[in-house]
C-alpha positions as CSV (number, residue, x, y, z in Angstrom):
1,M,-16.9,-29.1,-19.5
2,N,-14.9,-26.0,-19.6
3,S,-11.9,-26.1,-17.2
4,S,-12.4,-22.5,-16.2
5,S,-16.0,-23.0,-15.0
6,S,-18.1,-25.3,-12.9
7,V,-21.0,-25.1,-15.2
8,E,-21.8,-26.9,-18.4
9,K,-21.3,-24.8,-21.6
10,T,-22.4,-25.1,-25.2
11,K,-20.1,-24.9,-28.0
12,S,-20.5,-21.1,-28.1
13,G,-19.0,-20.9,-24.6
14,R,-22.3,-19.9,-23.1
15,S,-24.2,-21.7,-20.3
16,P,-27.4,-23.7,-21.5
17,T,-29.5,-22.0,-18.6
18,S,-29.8,-18.6,-17.2
19,C,-27.9,-17.7,-14.0
20,L,-29.9,-18.1,-10.8
21,E,-30.2,-14.4,-10.1
22,C,-31.9,-13.7,-13.6
23,Q,-34.1,-16.6,-13.0
24,R,-35.2,-15.1,-9.7
25,R,-35.7,-11.8,-11.3
26,K,-37.4,-13.2,-14.5
27,Q,-34.9,-11.4,-16.8
28,K,-33.3,-12.5,-20.1
29,C,-29.8,-13.6,-19.3
30,S,-26.7,-13.4,-21.6
31,R,-25.7,-16.8,-20.1
32,E,-22.1,-15.6,-19.7
33,W,-20.3,-15.1,-16.4
34,P,-20.8,-12.5,-15.2
35,C,-24.0,-11.9,-17.1
36,N,-25.2,-8.6,-18.5
37,H,-27.7,-7.9,-15.7
38,C,-25.5,-8.9,-12.8
39,Q,-22.7,-6.8,-14.2
40,A,-25.1,-3.7,-14.7
41,R,-26.4,-4.1,-11.1
42,K,-22.7,-4.5,-9.8
43,V,-23.5,-7.9,-8.3
44,P,-21.3,-10.4,-10.1
45,H,-20.9,-12.3,-6.7
46,L,-24.5,-13.3,-7.1
47,C,-24.2,-14.6,-10.7
48,H,-24.2,-18.3,-10.4
49,F,-25.2,-21.0,-12.9
50,A,-26.7,-24.3,-11.8
51,S,-25.6,-27.5,-13.6
52,R,-28.3,-29.0,-15.5
53,K,-28.6,-32.7,-14.8
54,V,-30.6,-35.2,-16.9
55,I,-31.8,-38.1,-14.8
56,T,-32.7,-41.3,-16.5
57,P,-34.1,-44.4,-14.9
58,E,-30.9,-46.3,-15.5
59,S,-28.8,-43.6,-14.1
60,D,-31.1,-43.3,-11.1
61,T,-30.9,-47.1,-10.5
62,S,-27.1,-47.1,-10.8
63,T,-26.8,-44.1,-8.5
64,G,-28.9,-45.8,-5.8
65,L,-26.9,-49.0,-6.1
66,A,-23.7,-47.0,-5.8
67,K,-24.9,-45.3,-2.7
68,L,-26.0,-48.6,-1.1
69,S,-22.7,-50.2,-1.8
70,R,-20.8,-47.3,-0.4
71,K,-23.1,-47.2,2.8
72,R,-22.5,-51.0,3.3
73,K,-18.6,-50.4,3.0
74,E,-18.8,-47.5,5.4
75,D,-20.8,-49.4,8.0
76,S,-18.3,-52.3,7.6
77,L,-15.5,-49.9,8.3
78,V,-17.3,-48.4,11.4
79,S,-18.0,-52.0,12.8
80,D,-14.3,-52.9,12.3
81,S,-12.9,-49.6,13.6
82,P,-14.8,-48.4,16.5
83,A,-12.1,-46.0,17.5
84,L,-12.5,-44.1,14.2
85,A,-16.3,-44.1,14.6
86,D,-15.9,-42.1,17.7
87,E,-14.0,-39.4,15.9
88,P,-16.3,-36.9,14.2
89,N,-13.7,-36.1,11.5
90,H,-12.5,-39.4,10.6
91,G,-12.7,-39.0,6.7
92,L,-9.6,-39.7,4.7
93,S,-9.3,-36.2,3.5
94,D,-9.3,-34.8,7.1
95,G,-6.8,-37.4,8.2
96,L,-4.3,-36.4,5.4
97,A,-4.9,-32.7,6.3
98,K,-4.0,-33.5,9.9
99,L,-0.9,-35.2,8.8
100,G,0.3,-32.0,7.1
101,Y,-0.4,-32.7,3.5
102,M,-1.4,-29.7,1.4
103,P,-4.7,-29.9,-0.5
104,S,-2.7,-29.8,-3.8
105,H,-0.9,-33.0,-2.9
106,G,-1.5,-35.9,-5.4
107,V,-2.7,-38.3,-2.7
108,F,-5.9,-36.2,-2.3
109,A,-7.0,-37.3,-5.8
110,L,-7.7,-40.7,-4.2
111,T,-10.1,-39.3,-1.6
112,K,-13.7,-38.0,-1.6
113,P,-13.8,-34.2,-1.8
114,S,-14.4,-32.7,1.6
115,T,-17.0,-30.0,2.0
116,D,-14.2,-27.9,3.5
117,S,-11.5,-28.5,0.8
118,A,-12.1,-25.1,-0.7
119,G,-11.8,-23.5,2.6
120,S,-15.3,-22.5,3.2
121,P,-16.2,-20.8,6.6
122,T,-16.8,-23.1,9.5
123,E,-20.3,-24.5,10.0
124,C,-22.6,-22.7,12.5
125,I,-23.5,-24.2,15.8
126,Q,-26.1,-23.2,18.3
127,G,-25.4,-20.3,20.4
128,Q,-22.5,-17.8,20.3
129,S,-19.1,-18.7,21.3
130,E,-17.3,-16.6,24.1
131,E,-15.0,-15.0,21.4
132,I,-18.1,-13.8,19.4
133,E,-19.7,-12.4,22.6
134,A,-16.5,-10.6,23.3
135,A,-16.4,-9.2,19.8
136,L,-20.0,-8.1,20.0
137,K,-19.2,-5.8,22.8
138,I,-16.6,-3.9,20.8
139,I,-18.6,-3.6,17.4
140,L,-20.4,-0.3,17.3
141,P,-24.0,0.1,16.6
142,K,-25.2,-0.5,13.1
143,P,-25.3,3.2,11.9
144,Y,-21.7,3.8,13.1
145,T,-20.5,0.5,11.7
146,D,-22.1,1.2,8.4
147,V,-20.3,4.5,8.2
148,L,-17.0,2.9,8.9
149,V,-17.6,0.3,6.3
150,Q,-18.5,2.7,3.6
151,N,-15.5,4.9,4.5
152,Y,-13.2,1.9,4.2
153,L,-14.6,1.2,0.8
154,E,-14.2,4.8,-0.3
155,R,-10.8,5.6,1.2
156,A,-8.9,2.4,2.0
157,N,-10.0,-0.4,0.0
158,F,-8.7,0.8,-3.3
159,Q,-5.1,1.0,-1.9
160,Y,-5.0,-2.7,-2.7
161,Y,-8.6,-3.8,-3.4
162,P,-8.7,-6.9,-1.4
163,I,-12.5,-6.8,-1.0
164,F,-15.0,-6.6,-3.7
165,P,-17.3,-3.7,-2.5
166,E,-20.8,-4.9,-3.2
167,Q,-20.0,-8.3,-1.7
168,L,-18.9,-6.6,1.6
169,R,-22.1,-4.6,1.7
170,G,-24.2,-7.6,1.3
171,Q,-22.1,-9.6,3.8
172,S,-22.5,-6.7,6.2
173,A,-26.3,-6.5,5.8
174,T,-26.6,-10.4,6.2
175,W,-24.5,-10.2,9.3
176,W,-26.7,-7.6,10.9
177,E,-29.8,-9.5,10.0
178,A,-28.5,-12.7,11.5
179,R,-27.6,-10.9,14.7
180,A,-31.0,-9.2,14.9
181,A,-32.6,-12.6,14.5
182,G,-30.5,-14.1,17.2
183,Q,-28.8,-16.5,14.8
184,R,-25.3,-17.8,15.2
185,L,-22.8,-15.4,13.7
186,I,-20.0,-16.6,11.4
187,P,-16.7,-16.0,13.3
188,E,-14.8,-15.3,10.1
189,L,-17.2,-12.7,8.9
190,T,-17.4,-11.0,12.3
191,C,-13.7,-10.9,12.3
192,L,-13.6,-9.3,8.9
193,L,-16.1,-6.6,9.9
194,L,-13.8,-5.8,13.0
195,R,-10.8,-5.5,10.7
196,V,-12.6,-3.3,8.3
197,C,-13.5,-1.0,11.1
198,A,-9.9,-1.0,12.4
199,V,-8.4,0.0,9.1
200,S,-11.3,2.4,8.3
201,T,-10.7,4.3,11.5
202,Q,-7.2,4.9,10.4
203,Y,-8.3,6.8,7.3
204,L,-11.0,9.0,8.6
205,E,-11.7,12.3,6.8
206,E,-11.4,15.3,9.1
207,S,-15.1,16.1,9.6
208,L,-16.0,12.5,10.1
209,L,-13.1,12.1,12.6
210,Q,-14.3,14.9,14.6
211,R,-18.0,13.7,14.5
212,L,-17.1,10.1,15.6
213,E,-14.8,11.2,18.4
214,F,-17.4,13.7,19.7
215,E,-20.3,11.2,19.5
216,L,-18.5,8.2,20.9
217,G,-16.3,10.0,23.3
218,E,-13.2,8.1,22.3
219,K,-10.1,9.1,20.2
220,A,-9.8,7.4,16.8
221,Q,-6.5,5.9,17.6
222,A,-8.0,4.3,20.6
223,M,-10.9,2.9,18.5
224,T,-8.7,1.4,15.9
225,E,-6.6,-0.3,18.5
226,R,-9.6,-1.6,20.3
227,F,-11.1,-3.0,17.0
228,H,-7.6,-4.7,16.1
229,A,-7.3,-6.2,19.6
230,A,-10.9,-7.8,19.4
231,A,-10.3,-9.0,15.9
232,T,-7.1,-10.7,17.0
233,K,-8.7,-12.4,19.9
234,L,-11.5,-13.7,17.7
235,S,-9.1,-14.8,14.8
236,S,-7.1,-17.0,17.2
237,S,-10.1,-19.2,17.8
238,I,-10.7,-20.0,14.0
239,P,-9.0,-23.3,13.0
240,R,-6.3,-23.0,10.4
241,G,-7.4,-23.7,6.9
242,K,-11.1,-23.7,7.7
243,G,-11.9,-20.0,7.3
244,G,-11.9,-19.8,3.5
245,I,-11.5,-16.5,1.7
246,L,-12.9,-14.5,4.5
247,Q,-10.2,-15.7,6.8
248,V,-7.5,-14.7,4.3
249,Q,-8.9,-11.3,3.7
250,Q,-9.0,-10.5,7.4
251,L,-5.6,-11.6,7.9
252,F,-4.4,-9.5,5.0
253,L,-6.1,-6.6,6.7
254,V,-3.9,-7.3,9.7
255,A,-0.7,-6.7,7.6
256,Q,-2.3,-3.6,6.1
257,W,-3.2,-2.3,9.6
258,Y,0.3,-2.7,11.0
259,K,1.7,-1.1,8.0
260,S,-0.5,2.0,8.4
261,E,0.7,2.1,12.1
262,A,4.3,2.0,10.8
263,C,4.9,-1.4,12.4
264,M,6.8,-2.9,9.4
265,V,8.2,-6.0,11.2
266,E,4.7,-6.9,12.6
267,S,3.2,-6.2,9.2
268,W,5.7,-8.7,7.5
269,H,4.9,-11.3,10.0
270,A,1.1,-10.7,9.5
271,L,1.7,-11.1,5.8
272,S,3.4,-14.4,6.5
273,V,0.2,-15.7,8.2
274,A,-2.1,-14.6,5.5
275,V,0.1,-16.3,2.9
276,R,0.2,-19.5,4.8
277,E,-3.5,-19.4,5.4
278,A,-4.1,-18.9,1.6
279,Q,-1.8,-21.8,0.7
280,E,-3.8,-24.0,3.1
281,I,-6.9,-23.5,1.0
282,N,-4.8,-23.9,-2.2
283,M,-5.4,-20.4,-3.2
284,H,-2.1,-20.3,-5.1
285,K,-3.3,-23.0,-7.6
286,P,-6.4,-23.1,-9.7
287,M,-9.2,-25.3,-8.3
288,E,-11.9,-27.1,-10.1
289,G,-15.5,-27.1,-9.0
290,L,-15.6,-23.6,-7.6
291,P,-18.0,-20.8,-8.4
292,N,-16.6,-18.4,-11.0
293,F,-16.8,-15.4,-8.7
294,E,-14.9,-17.3,-6.0
295,R,-12.2,-18.4,-8.6
296,E,-11.8,-14.7,-9.6
297,L,-11.7,-13.5,-5.9
298,R,-9.1,-16.1,-5.0
299,K,-7.0,-15.1,-8.0
300,R,-7.1,-11.5,-7.1
301,L,-6.4,-11.9,-3.4
302,W,-3.4,-14.2,-4.1
303,C,-2.0,-11.6,-6.5
304,I,-2.2,-9.1,-3.9
305,L,-0.4,-11.3,-1.4
306,W,2.2,-12.3,-3.9
307,T,2.8,-8.6,-4.9
308,W,3.2,-7.6,-1.1
309,D,5.7,-10.4,-0.6
310,W,8.1,-9.6,-3.3
311,Q,7.9,-5.8,-2.6
312,M,8.5,-6.1,1.1
313,S,11.2,-8.6,0.5
314,T,12.9,-6.1,-1.9
315,L,12.4,-3.0,0.2
316,L,13.2,-4.3,3.6
317,C,15.8,-7.0,2.7
318,R,13.7,-9.8,3.9
319,P,13.3,-13.4,2.6
320,L,10.5,-14.3,0.2
321,L,7.5,-16.0,1.8
322,I,6.3,-17.4,-1.5
323,D,8.2,-19.9,-3.7
324,Q,7.6,-18.2,-7.1
325,D,8.8,-21.3,-8.9
326,D,6.0,-23.4,-7.2
327,H,3.1,-22.1,-9.4
328,K,2.1,-19.8,-12.3
329,L,0.9,-16.4,-11.0
330,E,-2.4,-15.4,-12.7
331,I,-2.8,-11.7,-13.3
332,P,-6.4,-10.5,-12.6
333,N,-8.4,-8.2,-14.8
334,G,-11.4,-5.9,-14.3
335,R,-14.2,-8.1,-15.6
336,L,-16.1,-7.9,-12.3
337,E,-16.3,-4.0,-12.4
338,N,-18.1,-3.8,-15.8
339,I,-15.7,-1.3,-17.2
340,N,-15.9,-1.8,-20.9
341,D,-13.6,1.0,-22.1
342,P,-10.2,-0.6,-22.4
343,E,-8.5,2.8,-21.8
344,V,-10.1,3.0,-18.3
345,P,-7.9,1.3,-15.7
346,H,-9.8,-1.2,-13.4
347,P,-9.5,-0.8,-9.6
348,L,-7.0,-3.7,-9.5
349,A,-4.8,-2.2,-12.5
350,S,-2.1,-1.0,-10.2
351,V,-1.7,-4.3,-8.2
352,A,-1.8,-6.2,-11.6
353,L,0.9,-4.0,-13.1
354,Q,3.1,-4.3,-9.9
355,A,2.7,-8.1,-10.1
356,E,3.9,-8.1,-13.7
357,L,6.9,-6.1,-12.7
358,G,7.7,-8.6,-9.9
359,L,7.6,-11.4,-12.5
360,H,10.4,-9.7,-14.4
361,V,12.6,-8.1,-11.8
362,S,12.0,-9.7,-8.4
363,H,14.8,-12.3,-9.0
364,L,17.1,-9.5,-10.2
365,F,16.7,-7.6,-7.1
366,Q,17.4,-10.7,-5.1
367,K,20.8,-10.9,-6.8
368,M,21.7,-7.3,-5.8
369,G,22.7,-8.4,-2.3
370,T,25.4,-10.9,-3.5
371,D,26.2,-10.0,-7.1
372,Y,26.0,-6.3,-7.6
373,S,27.4,-5.4,-11.0
374,I,27.1,-2.7,-13.6
375,Q,25.5,-5.3,-15.9
376,L,22.9,-6.2,-13.3
377,V,22.1,-2.4,-12.8
378,L,21.7,-1.9,-16.5
379,E,19.5,-5.0,-16.8
380,I,17.2,-3.8,-13.9
381,E,17.0,-0.2,-15.4
382,D,16.1,-1.6,-18.9
383,E,13.4,-3.9,-17.4
384,L,11.8,-1.1,-15.3
385,E,11.8,1.4,-18.3
386,K,10.1,-1.3,-20.4
387,W,7.5,-1.9,-17.7
388,M,6.8,1.8,-17.4
389,G,6.3,2.0,-21.1
390,T,3.3,-0.4,-20.7
391,F,1.3,2.0,-18.3
392,P,-2.1,3.0,-19.8
393,A,-2.3,6.7,-20.6
394,A,-4.4,7.3,-17.5
395,L,-1.6,6.1,-15.2
396,R,1.3,7.7,-16.9
397,D,3.3,10.2,-14.8
398,H,4.1,12.7,-17.7
399,R,1.0,14.1,-19.4
400,P,-1.5,11.6,-18.2
401,D,-5.0,11.3,-19.6
402,T,-7.1,12.7,-16.9
403,R,-10.7,12.4,-18.5
404,W,-11.9,9.9,-15.9
405,D,-10.3,11.2,-12.7
406,Q,-13.6,12.8,-11.7
407,K,-15.8,9.7,-12.3
408,H,-13.2,7.2,-10.9
409,P,-11.3,8.8,-8.0
410,N,-9.2,5.6,-7.6
411,I,-7.4,6.5,-10.9
412,P,-5.4,9.5,-9.6
413,F,-4.5,7.4,-6.5
414,M,-3.3,4.5,-8.6
415,R,-1.3,6.8,-10.8
416,C,0.6,8.3,-7.9
417,Q,1.0,4.8,-6.3
418,L,2.3,3.2,-9.6
419,N,4.8,6.0,-10.4
420,I,6.2,6.2,-6.8
421,I,6.9,2.4,-7.1
422,A,8.5,2.8,-10.5
423,Y,10.7,5.6,-9.4
424,A,11.8,3.9,-6.1
425,Y,12.8,0.7,-7.9
426,L,14.6,2.7,-10.6
427,L,16.6,4.5,-7.8
428,A,17.4,1.4,-5.7
429,P,20.2,0.1,-8.0
430,L,21.5,3.6,-8.6
431,K,21.9,4.5,-5.0
432,P,25.7,3.6,-4.9
433,Y,26.4,6.2,-7.6
434,L,24.9,8.8,-5.4
435,L,26.5,7.6,-2.2
436,S,30.1,7.1,-3.6
437,T,29.9,3.4,-2.8
438,A,30.0,2.1,-6.4
439,D,33.1,0.7,-8.2
440,P,35.6,3.6,-8.5
441,E,36.6,2.5,-12.0
442,I,33.1,2.8,-13.2
443,M,32.4,6.0,-11.3
444,N,35.4,7.7,-13.2
445,T,34.0,6.7,-16.7
446,Q,31.3,8.4,-18.6
447,L,28.9,5.6,-17.9
448,G,29.3,6.3,-14.2
449,S,28.7,10.0,-14.7
450,D,25.6,9.2,-16.6
451,L,24.3,6.8,-13.9
452,R,25.0,9.6,-11.2
453,I,22.9,12.1,-13.2
454,K,20.2,9.5,-13.8
455,A,20.2,8.7,-10.0
456,V,19.7,12.4,-9.2
457,D,16.9,12.8,-11.6
458,T,15.2,9.7,-10.4
459,C,15.5,10.8,-6.8
460,L,14.0,14.2,-7.6
461,D,11.2,12.5,-9.6
462,L,10.5,10.3,-6.5
463,M,10.4,13.3,-4.3
464,R,8.1,15.2,-6.7
465,T,5.6,12.3,-7.1
466,S,5.5,11.8,-3.3
467,E,4.6,15.4,-3.1
468,Q,1.8,15.0,-5.5
469,F,0.6,12.0,-3.6
470,Y,0.7,13.9,-0.4
471,E,-1.6,16.6,-2.1
472,L,-3.9,14.0,-3.2
473,I,-4.6,12.1,0.0
474,F,-4.0,14.9,2.7
475,P,-5.2,14.6,5.5
476,A,-7.5,11.7,5.8
477,S,-5.2,9.0,4.2
478,I,-1.8,10.4,5.4
479,K,-1.1,7.1,7.3
480,Y,-0.8,5.5,4.0
481,F,2.7,3.9,4.1
482,F,4.0,5.1,0.7
483,I,4.0,8.7,1.7
484,I,6.2,8.8,4.6
485,F,8.5,5.9,3.6
486,F,9.4,7.0,0.1
487,M,9.6,10.7,1.0
488,F,12.0,10.1,3.8
489,D,13.9,7.3,1.8
490,A,14.6,9.8,-0.9
491,A,15.5,12.6,1.4
492,T,18.0,10.4,3.3
493,V,19.6,9.4,0.1
494,L,20.1,13.0,-1.0
495,C,21.3,14.0,2.4
496,S,24.1,11.3,2.0
497,A,24.9,12.4,-1.5
498,I,25.4,16.0,-0.3
499,V,27.6,14.8,2.6
500,H,29.9,12.8,0.1
501,D,29.9,15.7,-2.4
502,V,33.1,17.1,-1.1
503,D,34.1,18.6,-4.5
504,Y,30.6,20.0,-5.1
505,T,30.1,18.2,-8.3
506,L,26.6,16.7,-7.5
507,P,24.3,17.4,-10.6
508,K,21.4,19.6,-9.7
509,R,22.8,20.1,-6.2
510,N,20.7,23.4,-5.7
511,Q,17.5,21.5,-6.8
512,C,18.3,18.7,-4.4
513,I,18.6,21.2,-1.6
514,R,15.3,22.7,-2.5
515,S,13.7,19.3,-2.6
516,L,15.0,18.6,0.8
517,R,13.4,21.7,2.2
518,T,10.1,20.8,0.6
519,T,10.2,17.3,2.0
520,Q,11.1,18.6,5.5
521,E,8.1,21.1,5.4
522,L,5.8,18.3,4.4
523,M,7.0,16.1,7.2
524,D,6.7,18.8,9.7
525,A,3.2,19.6,8.6
526,V,1.9,16.1,9.2
527,A,4.2,15.3,12.2
528,H,1.2,15.3,14.7
529,L,-0.9,13.0,12.5
530,S,1.0,9.8,13.0
531,E,4.0,8.4,15.0
532,S,5.8,7.6,11.8
533,A,5.5,11.0,10.5
534,R,6.8,12.5,13.8
535,L,9.8,10.3,13.9
536,S,10.6,10.9,10.2
537,A,10.3,14.6,10.6
538,L,12.4,14.7,13.7
539,L,15.2,12.6,12.2
540,L,15.1,14.3,8.9
541,R,15.5,17.7,10.6
542,K,18.4,16.4,12.6
543,L,20.0,15.1,9.3
544,T,19.6,18.3,7.3
545,T,21.0,20.5,10.0
546,T,24.2,18.6,9.9
547,L,24.8,18.9,6.2
548,P,28.1,20.6,5.0
549,L,26.5,23.5,3.1
550,T,27.6,26.8,1.9
551,Q,26.0,29.9,3.4
552,G,23.7,30.3,0.2
553,E,22.8,26.7,0.4
554,K,21.7,27.1,4.1
555,H,19.5,30.0,3.0
556,I,17.9,27.6,0.5
557,L,17.4,24.9,3.0
558,G,16.0,27.3,5.6
559,V,18.4,26.3,8.4
560,V,19.3,29.9,9.3
561,S,15.9,31.4,9.1
562,S,13.5,31.7,11.9
563,E,10.6,32.8,9.9
564,S,7.9,30.2,9.2
565,S,7.3,29.0,5.8
566,K,3.6,29.5,4.6
567,R,3.8,27.0,1.9
568,Y,2.3,23.7,3.1
569,K,-1.0,23.1,4.8
570,T,-1.6,21.4,8.2
571,S,-4.9,20.2,9.5
572,A,-7.0,22.5,11.6
573,S,-6.4,20.5,14.6
574,S,-2.7,20.5,14.4
575,P,-0.7,22.1,17.3
576,P,1.6,24.9,16.5
577,N,4.9,23.1,16.8
578,Y,5.7,19.4,17.4
579,L,9.5,19.7,16.6
580,S,10.4,22.8,18.6
581,G,14.0,23.1,19.6
582,I,15.2,21.0,16.5
583,G,17.2,23.0,14.3
584,S,16.8,26.8,13.8
585,S,13.9,26.8,11.3
586,S,10.2,26.5,12.1
587,A,8.9,22.9,12.3
588,A,5.3,22.8,11.6
589,A,4.5,24.9,8.6
590,A,1.1,26.5,7.7
591,Y,0.0,25.7,4.2
592,A,-1.5,28.1,1.6
593,I,-1.8,28.0,-2.1
594,S,-1.7,31.3,-3.9
595,K,-4.0,32.3,-6.8
596,P,-2.6,33.5,-10.1
597,S,-2.8,37.0,-8.5
598,T,-0.9,38.3,-5.6
599,S,-3.5,37.4,-3.0
600,Q,-3.5,34.0,-1.2
601,S,-6.5,31.7,-0.3
602,T,-6.1,28.8,2.0
603,I,-7.9,25.7,0.9
604,P,-9.7,23.7,3.5
605,P,-8.7,20.1,3.5
606,T,-12.4,18.9,3.3
607,S,-13.4,21.1,0.2
608,R,-10.2,21.5,-1.6
609,S,-11.4,20.8,-5.1
610,D,-14.2,23.4,-4.7
611,S,-11.9,26.1,-3.7
612,I,-9.5,25.8,-6.7
613,P,-9.9,28.9,-9.0
614,S,-11.6,28.1,-12.2
615,S,-9.1,29.9,-14.2
616,I,-6.4,27.5,-13.4
617,G,-8.0,24.5,-15.0
618,A,-7.8,20.8,-14.1
619,T,-4.6,19.0,-13.4
620,P,-3.8,15.2,-13.4
621,Y,-4.6,15.2,-9.7
622,D,-7.5,17.7,-9.7
623,M,-5.4,20.2,-7.9
624,L,-3.1,23.0,-8.6
625,P,0.2,22.5,-10.2
626,L,2.7,22.0,-7.5
627,H,5.2,24.9,-8.0
628,A,3.4,27.1,-10.6
629,H,1.0,28.8,-8.2
630,Y,2.7,28.6,-4.7
631,A,3.7,31.7,-2.9
632,P,7.4,32.1,-3.1
633,M,9.1,30.8,-0.1
634,P,10.2,33.8,2.1
635,M,14.0,34.1,2.0
636,P,16.0,36.4,4.3
637,P,18.3,39.0,2.7
638,V,21.6,37.6,1.8
639,Q,24.7,39.1,3.0
640,P,27.9,38.7,0.8
641,D,30.3,36.2,2.4
642,A,33.9,37.4,2.6
643,S,35.2,34.0,2.0
644,A,33.3,33.7,-1.3
645,A,35.4,34.2,-4.3
646,A,32.4,35.3,-6.5
647,Q,28.7,34.8,-7.0
648,D,29.2,32.2,-9.7
649,W,25.9,30.3,-9.6
650,L,22.3,31.3,-9.6
651,F,19.3,30.1,-7.7
652,M,15.8,29.8,-9.3
653,D,13.0,30.8,-7.0
654,Y,9.8,28.5,-6.7
655,N,8.0,30.6,-9.3
656,G,10.7,30.0,-11.7
657,A,10.3,33.7,-12.8
658,S,13.5,35.2,-11.4
659,T,17.0,34.5,-10.3
660,V,18.6,35.5,-7.2
661,G,22.4,35.6,-6.9
662,L,23.7,33.8,-3.7
663,P,27.3,33.5,-2.6
664,V,29.4,30.4,-2.9
665,T,31.5,29.3,0.1
666,T,34.3,26.8,-0.2
667,A,34.0,23.5,1.7
668,A,36.7,24.6,4.2
669,A,34.9,27.9,4.9
670,A,31.7,26.1,5.3
671,A,33.3,23.8,7.9
672,A,34.7,26.8,9.7
673,Q,31.4,28.4,10.1
674,Q,30.0,25.5,12.3
675,P,29.4,26.2,16.0
676,Q,32.1,25.6,18.5
677,Q,30.2,23.2,20.9
678,V,29.7,20.0,18.8
679,I,29.1,16.4,19.3
680,G,29.4,13.3,17.0
681,M,26.2,11.9,15.7
682,N,25.4,8.3,14.9
683,P,22.3,8.2,12.6
684,G,21.3,4.8,14.1
685,D,20.8,6.2,17.6
686,P,17.4,8.0,17.2
687,L,16.2,4.9,15.3
688,S,16.5,2.5,18.2
689,G,13.2,0.8,19.0
690,T,11.3,2.9,16.4
691,F,9.7,1.8,13.0
692,L,12.6,3.3,11.2
693,E,15.2,0.8,12.6
694,P,14.4,-2.1,10.3
695,L,13.7,-0.1,7.2
696,W,17.1,1.5,6.1
697,D,20.5,-0.1,5.8
698,W,22.5,2.8,7.2
699,D,25.8,1.2,6.5
700,R,24.9,1.1,2.8
701,L,23.8,4.6,3.0
702,N,27.3,5.5,4.2
703,M,25.9,8.3,6.3
704,D,29.1,9.0,8.4
705,L,28.6,12.5,9.8
706,S,31.0,12.1,12.8
707,H,33.7,14.1,11.2
708,Y,31.4,17.1,10.6
709,A,30.6,19.7,13.4
710,V,27.1,18.9,14.6
711,P,25.1,21.4,17.0
712,Q,24.0,19.7,20.1
713,Y,20.1,19.8,20.3
714,P,17.9,18.5,22.9
715,F,15.8,15.4,22.0
């Protein structure tokens, strides 16, 4: 018997019998899991092999005697222990579980395996529970639910791929058949459908959003909150450790839902519940006797939970939920998706690569809080660069292989996701060299100077990749956490770097300021789509208007111009201005992409790829190059500054074709140009009670702006 399978195998590694699905369809089976026909039909979850048992008279007699002997012992136990007989769950396994023993404990080897030991869903009883009845009132009719399920699989599932698409479709069809027949519905599956609908409603494409809101007479935000509340109530009725994989999946979707709503503390706690539920069914360790598909699904889901844990721990400075020394993490592959070309990344490739990164650097990031040293920084940078070198060609940031982008739309998404993570973790140990908080002895060396340059380049790469990600998923998936978090994170780091650049020696300072303007316009353009975007845009605008800039740099940043930028798009339903009164530049910017000629053409969000001029050609993200074809940002005429000694630096415009001379103002002159009525600003004040409060360590950012003159704006 092969340890990785629950079926008998021959010396060649193949099952002696065809799978049950091929037997039902009367097809020739390859007798390997998943078999050729099940893979081709995309139903590996239906590919099961039955164990072939040969029954002889001797074995039949011995089996009967063993059963009779066991029955006599049980009858004796019942007669001697009437109290135990009254308890329906009086088995030894159940008793150990009630005492708190994990299924992996050695004492369970002495017991008879329970039918629930693998965490299968709870058995059905007659009639629907009150919780199920309440949930049925919330679930939409089948046509609408099917639309939401399909939308989830197309837009939200490949963010982390916790659900195998064909299995969910089959489970949904079975659930509706059971409901139509008046049968008892499984609570775990009902809860999972509600969670899927809740997350799907967060990522509706514009036309689908308008259609559902019009036909149902309810805003999408209210719908997703209603789905979430009903699922939470139903989930509380499911016993711990009894819901199986379905329960772990729906609990993970809780964490994903909270993250999309920018509730990071709640997301972390929801992740903790999902992790504990997974551990209750021993998901973190291999289990014998399970079907191959279930084993693969458990491995995938645990890898996702493990990856989320170390990343949230690193990004939010929170303790690890999973003891990484307690087990060996298995990295999943794409065997279920029938992708035979090794150059084509499977849907779980991004999560698998992130897990591999965690295996190498998670313990190093844990040390940064207590033992930050130059040796640790160099070790982390080296590990990260080696890891980035393992990316397949289709997921590289520079000159990626884009041959499969059209056929597999999840590949551009994974490319952006993976490279944003790479640049974010490259930047993390380098931030002190941008924020003037590193060891002064190292800062004054050539190594310190090189690390500062690398920090600037990495920060700009992070902002560029975030901008590409924005282009890829706008507007339906703009709630995806990576966009707002990393754009705002990189922008605040640059703001702090500019604040502490008192001698004007920051590498690529002008490019940093242009990137800040780009980020501000992106934030303003989506400020109406989510609360996290609105708060981020508001706070970033408040920060950028307080930076000590020269007059020419203010023109680049746009803080002295009242003319709206026409560079970035907003959805058709966006209000004209969500940030009026904050700063002097326009808040919500209209978006337009220019053709190679002088005319401009606005690309509708729902048909962006069809509107791209054919003369430009395909790009890694099936869109126009980010700066090559944008219309130049309108700049007001520059007046020479009397305090400037000379025009000793040049500014490259966004087309990269011309240079415009702008004056340089000394730091003292820049401070003298600030308004007279000023207040001191504490960056923590606008964060109180918002999603931003637990995300950033403002003390480490060293964002002290109190000694700068800050205009008083209404908030």
